[in-house]
C-alpha positions as CSV (number, residue, x, y, z in Angstrom):
1,M,88.9,-47.6,-33.3
2,F,87.2,-49.9,-30.9
3,K,85.1,-52.7,-31.3
4,L,83.7,-55.8,-29.5
5,N,84.2,-59.4,-30.2
6,E,81.4,-60.8,-32.0
7,R,81.2,-64.2,-29.3
8,I,82.0,-61.3,-26.3
9,D,78.7,-59.0,-28.2
10,N,76.8,-62.0,-28.8
11,D,77.4,-63.9,-25.4
12,T,75.7,-60.7,-23.1
13,F,73.1,-57.5,-22.4
14,E,75.1,-54.5,-22.4
15,I,75.1,-53.2,-19.3
16,C,76.0,-50.0,-19.2
17,D,79.3,-47.1,-20.3
18,L,82.1,-46.3,-17.7
19,P,84.2,-43.9,-18.6
20,L,87.4,-47.2,-19.5
21,C,84.9,-50.1,-20.3
22,T,81.7,-51.1,-22.0
23,V,80.2,-53.9,-18.5
24,R,78.3,-56.6,-20.2
25,L,76.4,-59.5,-18.2
26,M,77.2,-62.1,-19.4
27,N,74.1,-64.3,-20.1
28,D,74.3,-67.0,-17.7
29,E,71.6,-66.6,-15.3
30,Q,73.7,-69.6,-12.5
31,Y,76.0,-66.9,-11.6
32,P,75.9,-62.8,-11.5
33,W,78.9,-62.1,-14.1
34,L,79.3,-58.9,-15.5
35,I,82.5,-58.4,-17.7
36,L,84.3,-55.1,-18.8
37,V,86.2,-54.2,-21.7
38,P,88.2,-51.3,-21.8
39,K,87.6,-49.5,-24.9
40,I,90.8,-49.6,-26.8
41,A,91.3,-50.8,-29.9
42,N,94.0,-53.3,-30.4
43,V,95.0,-54.5,-26.6
44,S,94.9,-58.0,-25.1
45,E,97.3,-57.7,-21.8
46,L,96.9,-55.7,-18.8
47,H,100.6,-54.9,-19.7
48,Q,99.6,-53.1,-22.7
49,L,97.2,-50.2,-21.3
50,E,98.6,-46.7,-20.2
51,M,99.0,-46.7,-16.2
52,T,96.7,-44.6,-15.9
53,D,94.2,-46.4,-18.1
54,Q,95.2,-49.3,-15.3
55,Q,94.3,-47.0,-12.9
56,Q,91.0,-46.3,-13.8
57,L,90.3,-50.1,-15.0
58,L,90.4,-51.4,-11.6
59,L,88.1,-48.5,-10.3
60,E,85.8,-49.4,-12.4
61,I,86.7,-53.6,-11.6
62,N,86.0,-52.3,-8.2
63,Q,83.1,-50.4,-8.9
64,A,81.8,-53.4,-11.0
65,S,82.8,-55.5,-7.6
66,Q,81.2,-53.0,-5.7
67,V,77.5,-53.7,-7.7
68,I,77.4,-57.4,-7.2
69,E,77.9,-57.4,-3.5
70,D,75.5,-55.2,-3.0
71,L,72.9,-56.6,-5.3
72,F,73.8,-60.8,-5.0
73,T,75.9,-60.4,-1.6
74,P,77.8,-63.5,-2.5
75,T,80.2,-65.7,-0.6
76,K,83.0,-64.1,-2.5
77,I,83.4,-61.9,-5.8
78,N,86.5,-64.0,-8.9
79,I,88.1,-61.5,-11.5
80,A,89.8,-63.0,-13.7
81,S,91.9,-61.8,-17.1
82,L,92.1,-65.1,-18.9
83,G,92.2,-64.7,-23.4
84,N,92.6,-68.5,-24.8
85,M,89.1,-67.8,-26.0
86,V,89.0,-64.1,-26.9
87,S,92.4,-62.5,-27.1
88,Q,90.6,-59.0,-26.6
89,L,91.5,-57.4,-23.8
90,H,88.5,-58.0,-21.0
91,I,87.5,-58.5,-17.2
92,H,85.2,-61.3,-16.1
93,V,83.9,-60.4,-12.7
94,I,82.2,-63.6,-10.9
95,G,79.5,-63.1,-8.5
96,R,80.1,-67.0,-6.8
97,F,78.4,-68.8,-4.1
98,D,79.7,-71.5,-2.3
99,S,75.8,-73.7,-2.9
100,D,76.7,-72.6,-7.0
101,I,76.2,-75.3,-9.3
102,A,80.2,-74.6,-10.0
103,W,81.7,-73.7,-6.1
104,P,84.7,-73.7,-5.4
105,G,86.4,-74.4,-9.0
106,P,86.1,-71.9,-12.0
107,V,83.2,-71.4,-14.0
108,W,84.9,-71.6,-17.1
109,G,83.7,-75.1,-19.0
110,Q,82.1,-76.7,-15.9
111,H,78.2,-76.6,-17.1
112,P,76.4,-74.7,-19.6
113,P,74.8,-71.8,-19.0
114,C,71.5,-71.2,-18.3
115,P,70.2,-68.5,-21.0
116,Y,68.1,-66.2,-19.0
117,A,64.9,-66.0,-18.9
118,D,63.3,-62.0,-18.3
119,E,65.7,-59.0,-18.7
120,E,65.1,-57.9,-14.6
121,I,68.2,-58.1,-13.8
122,I,69.5,-56.2,-16.4
123,H,67.5,-53.2,-15.3
124,K,68.6,-54.1,-11.6
125,L,72.3,-54.0,-12.5
126,K,71.7,-50.8,-14.8
127,V,70.0,-48.5,-12.1
128,A,72.8,-50.1,-9.3
129,F,75.6,-48.7,-12.1
130,K,73.5,-45.4,-12.1
131,H,73.3,-44.9,-9.4
132,L,76.8,-45.6,-7.9
133,Q,78.4,-43.4,-11.4
134,S,75.9,-40.3,-9.6
135,R,77.3,-40.6,-6.6
136,A,81.0,-40.6,-7.6
């Protein structure tokens, strides 16, 4: 049975559930940073997913990227699966700007996170995903 990793749960806000993934927002206002976690137990690597789930994951990564692009118009979108700190399979979808604090380097470990001061962005993301799903 799927259970969200405690560290991911503690460091993020719930945005929505897609057919395969739960979508979370990293609590760091320096970057629009979504995390997609496939709701499948005991999976740590992409190749461990069935091919149909891999295809669905790609579709959901594209949807998350589209939401970030529509809401934030970033310079670049970074997509990554690391799993060094949290082995549960999860995909980072991060909007990057040539003006952000870590540009052009990676976001991991560069600067302490700045927690969101209000929940406005959470609401905007929920609405954007709902709108995207209604068009599908």
